[in-house]
C-alpha positions as CSV (number, residue, x, y, z in Angstrom):
1,G,10.6,4.7,9.8
2,G,7.3,3.5,8.7
3,I,6.0,0.2,7.5
4,K,8.6,-2.0,5.7
5,M,7.0,-3.0,2.4
6,A,8.3,-5.7,0.0
7,T,9.2,-4.3,-3.4
8,D,9.2,-7.5,-5.5
9,L,6.8,-7.5,-8.5
10,Q,4.2,-9.8,-6.8
11,S,4.0,-7.5,-3.8
12,Q,3.7,-4.4,-5.9
13,A,0.9,-6.0,-7.9
14,A,-0.9,-7.0,-4.6
15,F,-0.6,-3.5,-3.3
16,S,-1.9,-2.0,-6.6
17,N,-4.8,-4.5,-6.6
18,M,-5.8,-3.4,-3.1
19,M,-5.8,0.2,-4.1
20,T,-8.1,-0.6,-7.1
21,L,-10.5,-2.5,-4.8
22,L,-10.6,0.5,-2.4
23,N,-11.3,2.9,-5.2
24,E,-14.0,0.7,-6.7
25,A,-15.7,0.0,-3.4
26,G,-15.9,3.7,-2.7
27,M,-14.6,3.3,0.9
28,A,-14.7,6.4,3.1
29,D,-11.5,8.1,4.1
30,G,-12.0,7.2,7.8
31,D,-12.7,3.5,7.1
32,M,-10.1,1.1,8.4
33,V,-8.0,-1.3,6.3
34,A,-5.1,-3.6,7.1
35,I,-2.0,-4.2,5.1
36,K,0.8,-6.7,5.7
37,D,4.4,-5.6,5.8
38,C,7.4,-7.6,4.3
39,F,7.4,-9.7,7.5
40,G,3.7,-10.6,7.3
41,V,2.7,-8.4,10.2
42,S,-0.7,-6.7,9.7
43,H,-0.9,-2.9,10.1
44,P,-4.4,-1.3,10.5
45,M,-4.8,2.2,9.1
46,T,-7.4,4.5,7.7
47,V,-8.1,4.6,4.0
48,T,-6.5,8.1,4.0
49,Q,-3.3,6.9,5.4
50,F,-3.3,3.9,3.1
51,R,-3.6,6.3,0.1
52,A,-0.7,8.4,1.3
53,D,1.4,5.3,1.9
54,A,0.5,4.0,-1.6
55,V,1.8,7.1,-3.2
56,A,5.1,6.9,-1.2
57,Y,5.4,3.2,-1.9
58,G,4.8,3.7,-5.6
59,L,7.4,6.4,-5.9
60,H,9.9,4.2,-4.0
61,C,9.3,1.3,-6.4
62,Y,9.5,3.6,-9.4
63,T,12.9,4.9,-8.1
64,L,14.2,1.4,-7.6
65,F,13.0,0.4,-11.1
66,H,14.8,3.3,-12.7
67,S,18.1,3.2,-10.8
């Protein structure tokens, strides 16, 4: 389940850059953002959900890198 995220290096970098922008902008937890999945479909979510997904995505990429 969940959003299917691409795991190539360019996609990982884009996801990381978005996280940096959210942190630097000081967005509130309830603010809405949108991310695109590996098929290019946009998914709106709160900053809180994005942060949770970012941790899960990062751990997944880390696991792939070290397998």
